[in-house]
C-alpha atoms as a printed R data frame, in Angstrom:
   type eleno elety resid chain resno      x       y      z
1  ATOM     1    CA   MET     A     1 17.905 -64.623 13.619
2  ATOM     2    CA   GLU     A     2 16.207 -62.574 16.262
3  ATOM     3    CA   ASN     A     3 17.947 -61.255 19.059
4  ATOM     4    CA   LYS     A     4 16.312 -62.457 22.356
5  ATOM     5    CA   ASN     A     5 17.046 -59.354 24.047
6  ATOM     6    CA   PHE     A     6 15.373 -57.283 21.431
7  ATOM     7    CA   LYS     A     7 12.324 -55.253 22.012
8  ATOM     8    CA   ILE     A     8 10.753 -53.285 19.541
9  ATOM     9    CA   ASP     A     9  9.814 -49.707 20.682
10 ATOM    10    CA   GLU     A    10  9.251 -46.333 19.183
11 ATOM    11    CA   SER     A    11 12.864 -45.578 18.733
12 ATOM    12    CA   TYR     A    12 13.620 -48.494 16.772
13 ATOM    13    CA   LYS     A    13 10.345 -48.087 14.408
14 ATOM    14    CA   LYS     A    14 11.489 -44.313 13.998
15 ATOM    15    CA   ALA     A    15 15.100 -45.345 12.955
16 ATOM    16    CA   LEU     A    16 13.797 -48.177 10.752
17 ATOM    17    CA   LEU     A    17 11.336 -45.827  8.894
18 ATOM    18    CA   PHE     A    18 14.284 -43.170  8.555
19 ATOM    19    CA   CYS     A    19 16.549 -45.913  6.856
20 ATOM    20    CA   ILE     A    20 13.737 -47.005  4.578
21 ATOM    21    CA   ASN     A    21 12.809 -43.487  3.459
22 ATOM    22    CA   ASN     A    22 16.695 -42.813  2.621
23 ATOM    23    CA   ASN     A    23 17.400 -46.273  1.397
24 ATOM    24    CA   ALA     A    24 20.467 -46.502  3.711
25 ATOM    25    CA   ALA     A    25 21.276 -47.325  7.230
26 ATOM    26    CA   SER     A    26 24.395 -46.756  9.169
27 ATOM    27    CA   VAL     A    27 25.215 -45.657 12.818
28 ATOM    28    CA   SER     A    28 26.496 -42.205 11.784
29 ATOM    29    CA   LEU     A    29 23.149 -41.622 10.015
30 ATOM    30    CA   LEU     A    30 21.011 -42.221 13.168
31 ATOM    31    CA   GLN     A    31 23.484 -40.141 15.120
32 ATOM    32    CA   ARG     A    32 23.408 -37.206 12.825
33 ATOM    33    CA   TRP     A    33 19.599 -37.136 11.865
34 ATOM    34    CA   LEU     A    34 17.746 -38.761 14.844
35 ATOM    35    CA   TYR     A    35 20.026 -37.331 17.362
36 ATOM    36    CA   TYR     A    36 20.782 -40.935 18.942
37 ATOM    37    CA   GLY     A    37 23.864 -41.591 21.008
38 ATOM    38    CA   TYR     A    38 26.474 -43.821 19.688
39 ATOM    39    CA   GLU     A    39 25.537 -46.846 21.790
40 ATOM    40    CA   THR     A    40 21.852 -46.533 20.939
41 ATOM    41    CA   ALA     A    41 22.531 -46.127 17.318
42 ATOM    42    CA   CYS     A    42 24.858 -49.271 17.425
43 ATOM    43    CA   LYS     A    43 22.141 -51.365 19.155
44 ATOM    44    CA   ILE     A    44 19.490 -50.219 16.758
45 ATOM    45    CA   ILE     A    45 21.524 -51.154 13.716
46 ATOM    46    CA   ASP     A    46 22.464 -54.527 15.199
47 ATOM    47    CA   TRP     A    47 18.939 -55.102 15.973
48 ATOM    48    CA   MET     A    48 17.980 -54.210 12.351
49 ATOM    49    CA   THR     A    49 20.577 -56.708 10.973
50 ATOM    50    CA   ASP     A    50 19.470 -59.413 13.336
51 ATOM    51    CA   MET     A    51 15.907 -58.880 12.281
52 ATOM    52    CA   GLY     A    52 16.940 -59.000  8.547
53 ATOM    53    CA   HIS     A    53 15.851 -55.527  7.802
54 ATOM    54    CA   ILE     A    54 19.398 -54.271  6.603
55 ATOM    55    CA   THR     A    55 22.446 -55.985  5.119
56 ATOM    56    CA   PRO     A    56 25.522 -56.745  7.122
57 ATOM    57    CA   ALA     A    57 28.389 -54.220  7.358
58 ATOM    58    CA   ASN     A    58 30.089 -53.767  4.240
59 ATOM    59    CA   GLY     A    59 33.172 -51.630  5.112
60 ATOM    60    CA   ALA     A    60 32.497 -47.922  5.679
61 ATOM    61    CA   LYS     A    61 29.578 -48.029  3.006
62 ATOM    62    CA   PRO     A    62 26.057 -47.467  4.467
63 ATOM    63    CA   ARG     A    63 24.124 -50.786  4.830
64 ATOM    64    CA   GLU     A    64 21.451 -51.652  2.387
65 ATOM    65    CA   VAL     A    65 17.826 -51.654  3.483
66 ATOM    66    CA   LEU     A    66 16.136 -54.898  2.701
67 ATOM    67    CA   ILE     A    67 12.497 -54.118  3.938
68 ATOM    68    CA   SER     A    68  9.979 -52.180  1.955
69 ATOM    69    CA   LEU     A    69  7.629 -49.462  3.125
70 ATOM    70    CA   SER     A    70  4.619 -51.507  2.677
71 ATOM    71    CA   ASP     A    71  6.363 -54.646  4.781
72 ATOM    72    CA   PHE     A    72  7.174 -52.106  7.472
73 ATOM    73    CA   GLU     A    73  3.556 -50.907  7.706
74 ATOM    74    CA   LYS     A    74  2.336 -54.406  7.798
75 ATOM    75    CA   LEU     A    75  4.752 -55.258 10.567
76 ATOM    76    CA   TYR     A    76  4.799 -52.462 12.663
77 ATOM    77    CA   ASN     A    77  1.447 -50.527 12.072
């Protein structure tokens, strides 16, 4: 399900590519390695979930990435 307020920008693409390359997605990963603030990181993780690129939350574990690098390149490059 796509979020109607969703706008793909460079920060989203950068975060998604980071998650693909690390095969994990979490708010704390985006905060620590991409220096995003908490609110921005949460919003991006929510968008990734809404777009079907990562799994929903599973406790404290990082989320699984569902999009491949080749699919990312087809969609966003």
